[in-house]
C-alpha positions as CSV (number, residue, x, y, z in Angstrom):
1,M,0.1,0.1,0.1
2,A,1.3,3.4,-0.8
3,L,2.7,5.9,2.0
4,A,0.0,8.1,1.5
5,D,-2.9,5.5,1.8
6,R,-1.2,3.8,5.2
7,V,-0.7,7.3,6.8
8,S,-4.7,8.4,6.0
9,S,-5.5,4.5,7.6
10,R,-3.8,5.6,10.5
11,A,-5.7,8.5,10.8
12,A,-9.1,6.8,10.3
13,G,-7.9,4.4,13.2
14,R,-7.6,1.5,11.2
15,H,-5.1,-0.7,12.1
16,I,-2.7,-2.1,9.0
17,E,0.4,-4.3,9.4
18,R,3.3,-4.0,7.0
19,A,6.5,-6.0,6.5
20,D,8.5,-2.9,5.8
21,P,7.6,0.3,8.0
22,V,7.5,4.0,7.2
23,S,11.1,4.9,7.6
24,M,11.9,8.5,8.9
25,E,13.6,8.9,4.9
26,E,10.6,8.0,3.4
27,F,8.3,10.1,5.9
28,G,10.5,12.9,5.5
29,Y,10.3,12.9,1.5
30,L,6.4,12.9,2.1
31,L,6.5,15.8,4.0
32,A,8.6,18.0,2.1
33,G,6.7,16.8,-1.0
34,Q,9.4,15.9,-2.7
35,Q,9.6,12.7,-5.8
36,G,11.9,11.1,-7.5
37,T,14.8,8.5,-6.5
38,V,15.5,8.3,-2.9
39,N,19.6,8.1,-2.0
40,K,21.5,8.5,0.9
41,S,22.7,11.9,-0.3
42,G,18.8,12.8,0.9
43,V,18.2,15.1,-2.3
44,A,15.0,13.5,-4.2
45,V,16.3,13.0,-7.9
46,N,14.9,13.4,-10.6
47,S,14.6,15.0,-14.4
48,R,14.3,18.3,-12.8
49,R,16.9,18.5,-9.9
50,A,19.2,16.9,-12.5
51,M,18.8,19.7,-14.8
52,S,19.4,22.3,-11.8
53,I,22.9,20.7,-11.8
54,P,24.8,23.1,-14.5
55,A,26.8,20.4,-15.6
56,F,24.5,17.8,-16.1
57,K,22.2,20.5,-18.0
58,R,24.8,21.6,-20.1
59,G,26.0,18.1,-21.0
60,T,22.9,16.5,-22.2
61,Q,21.8,20.4,-23.5
62,Y,25.2,20.0,-25.8
63,L,24.0,16.6,-27.0
64,A,20.8,17.3,-27.9
65,E,21.9,20.4,-29.8
66,Q,24.6,19.1,-32.1
67,V,22.7,15.5,-33.0
68,S,19.7,17.4,-33.8
69,G,21.6,20.1,-35.6
70,L,22.9,17.7,-37.6
71,P,21.5,17.6,-41.7
72,T,19.4,14.5,-42.3
73,H,19.0,12.9,-46.0
74,T,17.2,10.1,-47.6
75,Y,18.7,8.0,-50.0
76,R,18.5,5.0,-51.9
77,D,21.0,2.2,-52.4
78,R,21.7,1.1,-56.3
79,P,24.3,-1.0,-57.9
80,E,26.2,2.0,-59.0
81,G,25.9,3.2,-55.6
82,R,23.5,5.5,-53.6
83,E,21.4,7.8,-55.1
84,R,19.4,11.1,-53.1
85,R,16.1,10.4,-52.4
86,A,12.7,13.2,-51.6
87,D,12.5,13.1,-48.2
88,P,9.5,11.2,-46.6
89,A,6.7,13.7,-45.3
90,W,7.4,12.9,-41.6
91,L,11.1,13.9,-41.6
92,K,10.1,17.1,-43.8
93,R,7.6,18.2,-40.9
94,P,6.9,15.4,-38.0
95,D,4.2,17.2,-36.4
96,V,2.1,20.3,-37.1
97,E,4.3,22.5,-34.8
98,T,7.5,20.4,-34.5
99,P,10.1,20.6,-36.9
100,W,12.8,17.5,-37.2
101,L,15.3,19.3,-35.2
102,T,13.0,19.7,-32.1
103,L,12.3,15.7,-32.4
104,V,15.4,14.5,-32.4
105,E,16.3,17.1,-29.6
106,H,13.5,15.3,-27.6
107,W,14.6,11.9,-28.1
108,V,18.4,12.9,-27.6
109,M,17.3,14.8,-24.2
110,S,14.6,11.8,-23.1
111,M,17.5,8.8,-23.9
112,T,19.9,10.7,-21.7
113,H,17.4,10.8,-18.7
114,R,15.0,8.1,-19.0
115,G,16.8,5.8,-21.4
116,N,14.0,5.6,-24.4
117,G,13.0,7.9,-26.9
118,Y,9.6,7.5,-28.1
119,A,7.4,8.9,-31.3
120,F,3.7,8.2,-32.2
121,K,3.4,7.6,-35.9
122,V,0.8,9.7,-37.9
123,R,-0.7,8.2,-40.9
124,N,-2.9,9.7,-43.5
125,L,-6.4,7.9,-44.5
126,A,-4.0,5.4,-47.1
127,G,-2.3,3.9,-43.7
128,Q,1.2,5.6,-44.9
129,V,3.2,7.3,-41.8
130,V,3.0,11.0,-42.5
131,G,4.1,12.3,-39.3
132,L,6.3,11.4,-35.7
133,R,4.6,12.9,-32.6
134,G,7.1,13.1,-29.6
135,V,5.7,11.3,-26.6
136,H,7.3,12.2,-23.0
137,P,8.8,8.9,-21.8
138,D,6.9,9.4,-18.6
139,R,3.8,8.6,-20.1
140,I,4.6,5.4,-21.4
141,R,4.3,2.0,-19.7
142,H,6.2,-0.8,-22.0
143,G,6.2,-4.7,-22.0
144,I,6.6,-7.8,-24.1
145,A,4.2,-9.8,-25.2
146,S,3.9,-13.4,-25.6
147,D,5.3,-13.4,-29.1
148,G,8.5,-11.4,-28.4
149,S,6.7,-8.2,-29.6
150,K,6.9,-4.8,-27.8
151,V,3.9,-3.5,-26.7
152,F,3.0,-0.3,-24.9
153,Q,0.5,1.8,-22.8
154,V,0.2,5.6,-22.8
155,D,-0.8,7.5,-20.0
156,G,-1.7,4.1,-18.0
157,R,-4.7,3.2,-19.6
158,D,-4.6,-0.4,-19.6
159,D,-7.8,-0.7,-22.0
160,I,-5.5,0.3,-24.9
161,G,-2.3,-1.1,-26.2
162,F,-0.1,-0.2,-28.8
163,T,2.8,-1.9,-30.4
164,T,5.5,-1.1,-32.9
165,R,3.2,-0.2,-35.8
166,E,2.0,2.8,-33.9
167,I,5.2,3.8,-31.6
168,L,8.8,4.5,-32.9
169,H,10.7,3.7,-29.8
170,I,14.6,4.4,-29.6
171,P,16.4,2.7,-26.7
172,G,19.4,4.1,-25.0
173,L,22.1,2.1,-23.5
174,S,20.4,-1.2,-22.6
175,L,20.6,-4.3,-20.5
176,D,18.5,-6.8,-22.0
177,G,19.1,-5.0,-25.8
178,V,15.0,-3.9,-25.7
179,W,14.7,-1.3,-23.1
180,G,17.2,1.3,-22.2
181,I,18.5,1.9,-18.8
182,D,17.1,4.4,-16.9
183,V,19.9,6.8,-16.1
184,I,18.1,9.4,-13.1
185,T,17.7,6.4,-11.1
186,Y,20.8,4.4,-12.3
187,M,22.7,7.3,-11.5
188,A,20.8,8.7,-8.5
189,Q,23.6,8.5,-6.0
190,A,26.1,10.8,-8.1
191,I,23.5,13.2,-9.0
192,G,22.2,13.3,-5.6
193,T,25.7,13.9,-4.4
194,A,26.1,16.7,-6.6
195,A,22.5,18.3,-6.1
196,A,23.7,18.1,-2.3
197,A,26.7,19.6,-2.3
198,E,25.3,22.5,-4.6
199,Q,22.2,22.9,-2.2
200,F,25.1,22.9,0.6
201,A,26.7,25.6,-0.6
202,A,24.0,27.5,-1.4
203,S,22.7,27.4,2.0
204,S,26.2,27.9,3.2
205,F,26.6,31.1,1.2
206,G,23.2,32.3,1.9
207,Q,23.6,32.2,5.7
208,G,26.7,34.8,5.5
209,S,28.9,32.5,7.6
210,H,32.0,33.3,5.2
211,L,33.9,36.1,7.5
212,Q,36.4,37.5,5.7
213,A,38.1,39.7,8.7
214,Y,37.7,40.9,12.1
215,L,39.3,43.5,14.6
216,S,40.6,42.0,18.1
217,F,41.2,44.0,21.4
218,K,42.9,42.9,24.2
219,E,40.6,43.8,26.4
220,P,36.9,43.3,26.6
221,L,34.4,45.4,24.7
222,T,30.9,46.6,25.3
223,P,28.0,45.4,22.8
224,E,27.8,49.6,22.3
225,Q,31.7,49.9,21.8
226,A,32.0,47.1,19.6
227,E,29.0,48.5,17.7
228,M,30.5,51.9,17.3
229,T,34.1,50.6,16.5
230,K,32.6,48.7,13.6
231,V,30.9,51.6,12.3
232,Q,33.8,54.1,12.3
233,W,35.7,51.1,10.4
234,E,33.1,50.4,8.0
235,R,32.8,54.4,7.5
236,F,36.8,55.0,6.5
237,H,37.6,51.6,4.8
238,R,34.4,50.9,2.6
239,G,33.9,51.3,-0.9
240,M,36.0,51.8,-4.0
241,A,36.3,55.5,-2.8
242,N,38.5,54.1,0.4
243,A,39.9,51.3,-1.1
244,N,43.7,52.9,-1.0
245,E,43.2,54.5,2.7
246,F,45.5,53.4,5.6
247,G,43.7,52.2,8.7
248,V,44.7,53.1,12.5
249,L,44.4,50.9,15.1
250,G,44.9,52.1,18.7
251,N,44.5,50.5,22.5
252,G,46.1,47.4,21.1
253,A,43.6,46.8,18.2
254,E,44.9,44.1,15.9
255,Y,43.2,43.4,12.3
256,K,43.1,39.7,11.4
257,T,42.2,38.1,8.3
258,V,40.2,35.0,8.1
259,S,41.1,31.5,5.4
260,L,38.9,29.4,4.5
261,T,38.2,26.4,6.4
262,P,39.4,22.7,5.3
263,E,35.5,22.4,4.7
264,Q,35.2,24.8,2.8
265,Q,37.9,24.5,0.7
266,Q,36.8,20.7,0.4
267,L,33.7,22.1,-1.1
268,L,34.8,23.9,-3.9
269,E,36.8,21.0,-4.9
270,T,33.7,18.8,-4.7
271,R,32.1,21.5,-6.7
272,G,34.9,21.1,-9.3
273,F,34.6,17.4,-9.0
274,E,31.0,17.5,-10.0
275,V,32.1,18.5,-13.5
276,T,33.9,15.5,-14.1
277,E,31.6,13.0,-12.6
278,M,28.9,14.6,-14.9
279,A,31.0,14.5,-17.9
280,R,31.3,10.9,-17.1
281,I,27.8,10.0,-16.8
282,I,26.7,11.6,-19.6
283,G,29.2,10.8,-22.1
284,V,31.0,14.3,-23.1
285,P,34.7,15.6,-22.3
286,P,34.7,18.0,-19.6
287,H,35.8,20.7,-22.2
288,K,32.2,20.9,-23.5
289,L,31.1,21.4,-19.9
290,Y,33.0,24.7,-20.0
291,D,36.0,23.0,-17.9
292,L,39.2,24.1,-19.5
293,S,41.5,22.9,-17.1
294,R,42.6,20.4,-19.5
295,A,42.3,21.9,-22.5
296,T,45.2,23.6,-24.6
297,F,45.5,25.2,-27.6
298,S,47.8,22.9,-29.1
299,N,44.9,20.1,-28.3
300,I,41.7,21.7,-28.2
301,E,41.2,20.9,-32.3
302,H,41.7,17.2,-32.1
303,Q,39.4,17.4,-28.3
304,A,36.8,18.8,-30.5
305,I,36.7,16.1,-33.0
306,E,36.7,13.4,-30.4
307,A,33.8,14.9,-28.9
308,V,32.2,14.1,-32.6
309,T,33.2,10.6,-32.7
310,D,33.1,9.2,-29.6
311,S,30.1,11.4,-28.0
312,I,27.7,12.8,-30.3
313,M,28.3,10.0,-33.3
314,P,27.1,7.0,-31.1
315,W,24.0,8.9,-30.7
316,V,23.9,9.4,-34.6
317,R,24.3,5.9,-35.6
318,R,21.7,4.6,-33.0
319,I,18.9,6.8,-34.2
320,E,19.4,6.2,-37.6
321,A,19.6,2.5,-37.0
322,Y,16.1,2.4,-35.6
323,V,14.6,5.1,-37.7
324,N,16.1,2.9,-40.5
325,F,15.1,-0.4,-39.1
326,D,11.4,0.5,-38.6
327,P,9.4,-0.8,-41.6
328,H,6.9,1.4,-41.5
329,L,9.2,4.8,-41.9
330,L,10.8,3.6,-45.7
331,P,10.7,2.1,-48.6
332,P,12.7,-1.1,-48.9
333,G,16.0,0.1,-49.9
334,N,15.5,3.6,-48.6
335,F,17.4,4.8,-45.3
336,I,18.1,8.3,-43.8
337,E,21.4,9.6,-42.9
338,M,22.4,12.5,-40.5
339,D,25.7,13.8,-42.0
340,P,28.5,15.1,-39.5
341,A,30.9,16.4,-41.8
342,G,30.2,20.0,-40.8
343,L,31.5,19.3,-37.1
344,L,34.4,17.2,-38.3
345,R,35.7,20.3,-40.6
346,G,38.9,21.7,-39.0
347,D,40.7,25.2,-39.4
348,A,40.4,26.7,-43.2
349,A,43.9,25.8,-44.3
350,S,43.4,22.2,-43.4
351,E,40.1,22.5,-45.2
352,A,41.5,23.8,-48.2
353,A,44.4,21.3,-48.4
354,S,41.9,18.1,-48.0
355,L,39.5,19.2,-50.8
356,Q,42.8,20.4,-53.1
357,A,44.1,16.7,-52.4
358,A,40.6,14.8,-53.3
359,I,40.2,16.6,-56.4
360,N,44.1,16.4,-57.7
361,G,43.5,12.7,-56.5
362,G,41.0,12.1,-58.8
363,W,38.0,10.9,-56.6
364,M,36.1,14.6,-56.1
365,T,35.2,16.7,-59.2
366,P,35.4,20.6,-58.4
367,K,32.0,20.6,-58.6
368,R,31.4,18.4,-55.5
369,A,33.9,20.6,-53.8
370,A,32.2,23.9,-54.1
371,Q,28.9,22.3,-53.3
372,I,30.3,20.8,-50.0
373,K,31.5,24.8,-49.4
374,N,28.3,26.0,-50.2
375,L,29.0,27.7,-53.6
376,P,27.7,28.3,-56.8
377,A,28.6,24.7,-58.6
378,P,28.3,24.7,-62.3
379,D,28.0,22.1,-64.5
380,V,31.1,23.3,-66.0
381,L,33.1,22.0,-63.0
382,D,31.6,18.3,-63.2
383,F,34.9,16.4,-64.1
384,Y,37.3,14.2,-62.5
385,Q,41.1,14.9,-63.2
386,R,43.8,12.6,-62.7
387,P,47.7,13.8,-62.5
388,L,49.7,13.2,-65.6
389,N,52.5,11.4,-64.2
390,T,49.9,8.6,-63.8
391,A,48.3,5.9,-65.8
392,V,45.9,3.0,-65.4
393,I,47.1,-0.4,-65.4
394,D,45.0,-3.2,-67.5
395,P,44.6,-5.8,-64.8
396,L,44.4,-8.5,-67.4
397,S,47.4,-8.0,-69.2
398,G,49.6,-5.7,-66.9
399,E,50.0,-3.0,-69.8
400,L,48.5,0.6,-69.9
401,A,45.0,0.7,-70.5
402,V,44.1,2.1,-74.0
403,D,41.1,4.6,-74.2
404,Q,39.1,3.1,-77.3
405,A,37.9,6.4,-78.9
406,T,41.2,8.2,-78.9
407,G,43.7,5.4,-78.8
408,G,45.9,6.9,-76.5
409,P,46.4,6.2,-72.6
410,A,42.9,5.7,-70.4
């Protein structure tokens, strides 16, 4: 029986026995109105509390924005290579007020918090999927049918069940290969510790417990004398106008400063460790959370590339895999692909040298290079070139291949 029911039953004079009685911690959570996963830090952890931690908020925001901002196109496999296809309606406009960017952002945020992303498939009268409507993971209850297929219940309604025909499911990291693990629940201890440290720091500063300096007298002072001395000292030494004034002390007075206590220093170290801990949980490098303590001008570019390959691309491949795997979204042979090329660009000189090498190597046309740079690409640039000091070898004869039209080297 729920805790609220047991409390109300006691008030009604009924006697209820239970093997696990109400603990003081559980009762405290009820009185405080907190909801979330209980942990030893004493802070209830849920999505809202996790997002109040700057490092966690920044990390999940970084992943969601970077993944959702990638250009997404539709292709079809053919023997001579893949070709670009028209994007389906659910990719152009997933919902009435939702562009593709917002839907992908919703999926990434759902998976980084609750481990699973969902979307309801909107169909036309012909039964074709023409839209994808994001569904918050907290609204979904999931299970496995007797035939091994996934089943879903939305908003707790037991009378209506859905399958993968109606709902697109994208799981995050999984233990059983079917459902993603709830990140907030699994990491409640670490997230709760970070939240507790922030709460303690806020309380410590709010209570004004950080005294910086004080005046010490050998003789005891009355409250009136102490107040008068304080007022006179602040009068001559407070504010920017008196910043460089000399102080005069009499009657054996001493001016003493107060340094941080070991507890306060440890609190600051804990706040710094939060960034690294949140980076581990989310899976992003610390410099993307604006912790530049280990970043230098010599390695920041490589760290940026590493963030794309190790942090962003796993989410990109996951979304691509489950969208392309769904038989209701695309015709056979068609697939979507999210292009991360823009994130992997280096400096202007390196990029220009890379394109020049591709053109001179004969595997990229100048027209394609212009398209990559979003420049005008007329058909006159649609040609391949090969260095004059290289030639094609006939694999059968081992001799120079001959162009049948010109009679010269191929």
